[in-house]
C-alpha positions in Angstrom: 26.6 -32.1 5.8 24.2 -30.9 3.1 23.2 -27.3 2.4 19.9 -27.7 4.4 21.8 -28.9 7.5 24.5 -26.2 7.1 21.9 -23.5 6.8 20.2 -24.8 10.0 23.4 -24.6 12.0 24.1 -21.1 10.7 20.7 -19.7 11.7 20.9 -21.3 15.1 24.1 -19.6 16.1 23.6 -16.9 18.7 23.9 -13.5 16.9 25.9 -12.2 19.9 28.6 -14.7 18.9 28.9 -13.7 15.3 32.4 -12.4 14.3 30.8 -9.8 12.1 27.8 -9.1 14.4 28.8 -5.5 15.0 29.0 -4.6 11.4 26.1 -2.7 9.8 23.2 -4.9 8.8 23.2 -6.2 5.3 21.0 -4.8 2.5 18.9 -8.0 2.6 18.4 -7.7 6.3 17.4 -4.0 6.0 14.9 -4.8 3.2 13.3 -7.6 5.1 13.3 -5.7 8.4 11.6 -2.7 6.7 8.9 -5.0 5.3 8.4 -6.7 8.7 8.4 -3.3 10.5 5.8 -2.0 8.2 3.6 -5.0 8.6 3.9 -5.0 12.4 3.3 -1.2 12.6 6.7 -0.9 14.3 9.4 1.7 13.6 12.3 0.7 11.4 15.7 1.4 12.8 18.2 1.6 9.9 21.2 1.9 12.2 21.1 -1.7 13.6 24.1 -4.0 13.5 23.9 -7.4 11.8 23.4 -9.1 15.1 20.7 -6.6 16.4 18.9 -6.8 13.0 18.8 -10.6 13.2 17.3 -10.4 16.7 14.8 -7.8 15.6 13.8 -9.8 12.6 13.1 -12.8 14.9 10.9 -10.6 17.2 8.9 -9.2 14.3 8.5 -12.6 12.6 6.9 -13.8 15.8 4.7 -10.7 16.0 3.6 -10.9 12.3 3.5 -14.7 12.0 6.0 -14.6 9.1 9.0 -16.8 8.8 7.4 -19.6 10.7 7.4 -23.1 9.2 
């Protein structure tokens, strides 16, 4: 399995099933989420877990049209 395939399987895993999903979101997630929140005119919640941040990023990507291929 190459890096592209591995990355695809990683991003498709349900955030609710992540072993570290309840840990605080990463710095990269926080930065991207802040950017998306600003662009969408939505509030930024800095207290989200990794799993919740991932879900929120997906929601805001749909709303802003970012992150789509």
